[in-house]
C-alpha positions as CSV (number, residue, x, y, z in Angstrom):
1,X,-3.9,18.0,11.3
2,X,-7.6,19.0,9.8
3,X,-9.3,21.6,11.5
4,X,-13.0,20.0,12.2
5,X,-15.9,23.0,12.4
6,X,-19.4,22.6,13.0
7,X,-21.6,23.5,10.3
8,X,-23.3,26.8,12.1
9,X,-24.2,28.8,8.9
10,X,-25.2,27.0,6.2
11,X,-25.2,30.1,4.0
12,X,-21.6,30.2,4.7
13,X,-19.6,30.7,1.2
14,X,-17.0,27.7,2.0
15,X,-20.1,25.2,1.9
16,X,-21.1,26.6,-1.6
17,X,-19.2,23.7,-3.3
18,X,-21.7,21.0,-1.5
19,X,-24.8,23.3,-1.3
20,X,-25.3,25.8,-4.1
21,X,-23.0,25.6,-6.9
22,X,-24.2,23.6,-10.0
23,X,-22.6,20.8,-11.7
24,X,-21.4,23.3,-14.4
25,X,-20.1,26.0,-12.0
26,X,-18.2,23.2,-10.2
27,X,-16.9,22.1,-13.4
28,X,-15.8,25.6,-14.4
29,X,-15.5,25.0,-18.4
30,X,-13.5,28.0,-19.1
31,X,-10.7,27.6,-16.6
32,X,-10.8,23.7,-16.1
33,X,-7.6,23.7,-14.1
34,X,-9.9,25.6,-11.3
35,X,-12.7,23.0,-11.5
36,X,-14.1,21.0,-8.5
37,X,-16.1,17.6,-8.4
38,X,-17.6,16.0,-5.4
39,X,-16.6,12.4,-4.3
40,X,-19.2,10.6,-2.4
41,X,-18.8,8.0,0.4
42,X,-15.6,6.8,2.0
43,X,-14.7,4.0,-0.5
44,X,-15.1,6.5,-3.5
45,X,-13.1,9.1,-1.5
46,X,-10.3,6.6,-0.9
47,X,-10.1,5.5,-4.6
48,X,-9.6,9.1,-5.6
49,X,-7.1,9.6,-3.0
50,X,-5.2,6.6,-4.2
51,X,-5.4,8.0,-7.7
52,X,-3.6,11.3,-6.5
53,X,-6.4,13.5,-6.8
54,X,-6.3,16.6,-4.4
55,X,-9.0,17.2,-1.7
56,X,-10.2,20.7,-1.1
57,X,-12.7,20.3,1.8
58,X,-14.9,17.5,3.5
59,X,-18.4,17.6,4.5
60,X,-19.4,14.6,7.0
61,X,-21.6,13.5,9.5
62,X,-20.4,13.8,12.8
63,X,-20.9,10.1,13.9
64,X,-18.4,9.5,11.1
65,X,-15.4,11.4,12.5
66,X,-14.7,8.6,14.5
67,X,-16.0,5.9,12.1
68,X,-16.1,5.5,8.4
69,X,-14.5,8.8,8.0
70,X,-11.6,8.7,10.2
71,X,-9.3,7.2,7.9
72,X,-10.2,9.8,5.2
73,X,-9.6,12.8,7.6
74,X,-6.2,11.5,8.7
75,X,-5.1,11.2,4.9
76,X,-6.2,14.8,4.4
77,X,-4.1,16.9,6.5
78,X,-4.8,20.4,6.6
79,X,-7.9,20.0,4.6
80,X,-10.8,21.7,6.5
81,X,-13.6,19.4,7.8
82,X,-17.3,20.7,7.8
83,X,-19.6,18.3,10.3
84,X,-23.0,18.2,11.8
85,X,-26.0,15.9,12.3
86,X,-27.4,13.8,9.6
87,X,-30.7,15.9,9.0
88,X,-28.5,19.2,9.2
89,X,-26.1,18.1,6.3
90,X,-29.2,16.7,4.3
91,X,-30.9,20.0,4.6
92,X,-27.5,21.9,3.4
93,X,-27.1,19.5,0.4
94,X,-30.7,18.7,-0.6
95,X,-29.9,15.2,-0.5
96,X,-28.9,12.2,2.2
97,X,-25.0,11.8,2.0
98,X,-24.1,8.2,1.2
99,X,-22.3,6.8,3.9
100,X,-22.1,10.2,5.5
101,X,-19.1,11.6,3.8
102,X,-18.4,14.0,0.7
103,X,-15.2,15.3,-0.1
104,X,-14.5,18.6,-2.8
105,X,-11.8,17.6,-5.0
106,X,-9.7,19.4,-7.8
107,X,-10.7,18.0,-11.0
108,X,-7.6,16.1,-12.9
109,X,-5.7,17.5,-15.8
110,X,-8.0,16.6,-19.0
111,X,-6.1,13.9,-20.8
112,X,-5.9,14.2,-24.8
113,X,-7.7,11.2,-26.6
114,X,-4.5,10.3,-28.3
115,X,-3.0,9.6,-24.9
116,X,-5.9,7.3,-24.0
117,X,-5.4,5.3,-27.0
118,X,-1.5,5.2,-27.1
119,X,-1.0,1.8,-25.3
120,X,-4.9,0.5,-25.3
121,X,-6.0,-2.5,-27.0
122,X,-9.8,-2.1,-26.2
123,X,-11.6,1.0,-25.6
124,X,-15.3,1.9,-25.2
125,X,-16.4,4.9,-27.0
126,X,-19.6,6.5,-26.0
127,X,-21.9,8.8,-28.1
128,X,-24.5,11.1,-26.5
129,X,-25.0,9.0,-23.3
130,X,-26.3,11.6,-21.2
131,X,-27.4,9.7,-18.0
132,X,-25.2,9.9,-15.1
133,X,-26.3,6.7,-13.7
134,X,-25.5,5.1,-17.1
135,X,-22.3,6.8,-17.4
136,X,-21.2,5.5,-14.0
137,X,-22.3,2.1,-14.6
138,X,-20.5,1.7,-18.0
139,X,-17.0,2.9,-16.2
140,X,-17.7,0.4,-13.6
141,X,-18.0,-2.4,-16.3
142,X,-15.0,-0.8,-18.2
143,X,-12.7,-1.1,-15.4
144,X,-14.2,-4.6,-14.5
145,X,-14.2,-6.1,-18.0
146,X,-11.0,-5.3,-19.8
147,X,-11.2,-1.9,-21.2
148,X,-8.1,0.0,-21.4
149,X,-10.0,3.4,-21.7
150,X,-13.1,5.2,-22.5
151,X,-13.6,8.0,-25.1
152,X,-16.9,10.3,-24.9
153,X,-18.6,12.3,-27.5
154,X,-18.9,16.1,-26.7
155,X,-22.5,15.6,-25.9
156,X,-21.8,12.8,-23.2
157,X,-22.6,13.4,-19.5
158,X,-19.5,14.7,-17.5
159,X,-18.1,11.4,-15.8
160,X,-17.2,13.7,-12.8
161,X,-20.5,14.7,-12.1
162,X,-21.4,13.3,-8.3
163,X,-24.0,10.9,-9.6
164,X,-21.5,9.3,-12.1
165,X,-18.7,9.2,-9.7
166,X,-20.8,7.3,-7.0
167,X,-22.1,4.7,-9.5
168,X,-19.2,4.0,-10.8
169,X,-17.8,3.3,-7.4
170,X,-14.7,5.4,-7.9
171,X,-13.6,3.8,-11.5
172,X,-13.6,6.8,-13.1
173,X,-10.4,7.7,-11.4
174,X,-9.0,4.3,-12.5
175,X,-9.8,4.0,-16.3
176,X,-8.3,6.7,-18.6
177,X,-10.9,8.8,-20.4
178,X,-10.8,11.7,-22.6
179,X,-13.4,13.8,-24.5
180,X,-13.4,13.5,-28.6
181,X,-13.5,16.3,-30.7
182,X,-15.3,16.5,-33.9
183,X,-17.3,13.5,-33.5
184,X,-18.2,11.6,-35.4
185,X,-15.7,12.4,-38.1
186,X,-12.6,13.4,-36.4
187,X,-13.0,10.9,-33.5
188,X,-13.3,8.1,-36.1
189,X,-10.5,9.3,-38.2
190,X,-8.1,9.4,-34.9
191,X,-9.3,5.7,-34.1
192,X,-8.3,4.8,-37.5
193,X,-5.0,6.8,-37.2
194,X,-4.3,4.8,-33.8
195,X,-4.8,1.4,-35.4
196,X,-8.3,0.7,-34.1
197,X,-11.1,-1.3,-35.9
198,X,-14.4,0.1,-34.6
199,X,-17.3,-1.9,-33.7
200,X,-20.9,0.0,-33.7
201,X,-23.3,-1.8,-31.2
202,X,-26.4,-1.8,-33.3
203,X,-29.5,-4.0,-34.0
204,X,-29.2,-3.8,-37.6
205,X,-30.3,-6.4,-40.5
206,X,-26.8,-6.6,-41.6
207,X,-24.9,-6.8,-38.2
208,X,-22.8,-9.8,-37.0
209,X,-23.8,-11.2,-33.6
210,X,-21.4,-10.6,-30.8
211,X,-19.7,-13.6,-30.9
212,X,-18.6,-13.6,-34.3
213,X,-14.8,-14.0,-34.6
214,X,-13.7,-11.3,-36.7
215,X,-14.2,-8.4,-34.2
216,X,-13.2,-10.3,-31.3
217,X,-9.8,-11.2,-33.0
218,X,-9.1,-7.8,-33.9
219,X,-6.0,-6.3,-32.0
220,X,-7.1,-3.2,-31.4
221,X,-10.7,-2.5,-31.2
222,X,-13.3,0.2,-30.3
223,X,-16.7,-0.6,-29.1
224,X,-18.8,2.1,-29.8
225,X,-22.2,2.7,-28.0
226,X,-24.7,5.2,-28.5
227,X,-27.4,7.3,-26.5
228,X,-30.1,6.0,-24.4
229,X,-33.3,5.3,-26.3
230,X,-32.2,6.0,-30.0
231,X,-28.7,4.3,-29.8
232,X,-26.0,5.2,-32.3
233,X,-26.7,7.9,-35.0
234,X,-27.2,5.9,-38.7
235,X,-24.1,7.8,-39.9
236,X,-21.9,6.6,-37.1
237,X,-23.1,2.9,-37.6
238,X,-22.4,3.3,-41.3
239,X,-18.6,4.7,-40.6
240,X,-17.6,1.9,-38.5
241,X,-15.7,-1.2,-39.5
242,X,-18.2,-3.7,-38.0
243,X,-22.2,-3.4,-36.8
244,X,-22.2,-5.7,-33.8
245,X,-25.6,-7.1,-32.3
246,X,-26.6,-8.6,-28.8
247,X,-29.2,-11.3,-30.0
248,X,-32.5,-10.7,-28.2
249,X,-35.1,-13.2,-27.0
250,X,-39.0,-13.2,-25.8
251,X,-39.5,-10.1,-28.0
252,X,-37.1,-7.6,-26.1
253,X,-36.1,-5.1,-28.6
254,X,-33.1,-4.0,-26.9
255,X,-30.9,-3.8,-23.6
256,X,-30.4,-0.6,-21.5
257,X,-27.1,0.9,-22.7
258,X,-25.2,0.3,-19.6
259,X,-26.4,-3.5,-19.8
260,X,-25.2,-3.6,-23.3
261,X,-21.9,-2.2,-22.6
262,X,-21.4,-4.9,-19.9
263,X,-22.2,-7.7,-22.4
264,X,-20.1,-6.2,-25.3
265,X,-17.1,-5.5,-23.1
266,X,-17.0,-9.2,-21.8
267,X,-17.5,-10.8,-25.0
268,X,-15.1,-8.4,-27.2
269,X,-12.6,-8.3,-24.6
270,X,-8.8,-8.9,-25.7
271,X,-7.3,-12.2,-25.5
272,X,-3.9,-13.2,-24.6
């Protein structure tokens, strides 16, 4: 059984993971095997546990011990559970807990990009996407709309930031992902070596519409999307095999990157 402990001293060091460590400190860049991330809400925690991730400790509103959190506690034998009233835990963390439950978990082993590509037919490649909400939404769309994996440039937001995990509804644990090295040259070279054609999502004069048959018919395709606001770097667009646009109406200049990703994933998904 798990030991259930009332939060009596908010300054207790065992609560640092929930209250005082920054995302960078949780990630533990120098020793990633020791890194921690925070999963928020019973549904997201269940998905993480189903994916085989290791819980370290739980922070839970008292009322959820016999409610939404009961199953989580039962699935985490021996894992300490810290509990208290909603206002106490909100004051501790600095935010209201979604569905009243947080779980500190060990970060999974980083995957090599080549491993993500090995059996994939469609992958999303993200360049410089820095907003955690966008990252989470793009992972959710990737899972729902047929992407086999997600690759990220080194400047992208960490998919295991708490907000990204929550917005993704746990799909960051279901869709294989990895960081690329040497982007764009090294990453694009790896995609070519792995048999992928690349489709840069950009509103350029020489782009083809998203329903064009050529990119849709490629046996292996990487859909490349750029940072919020500026989009893909011109050099990245120039290096890709296709430049693809989503036609805009009513004078709208572009879609939010997560909305554009959802449209692209669905339209360019593998068929058959």
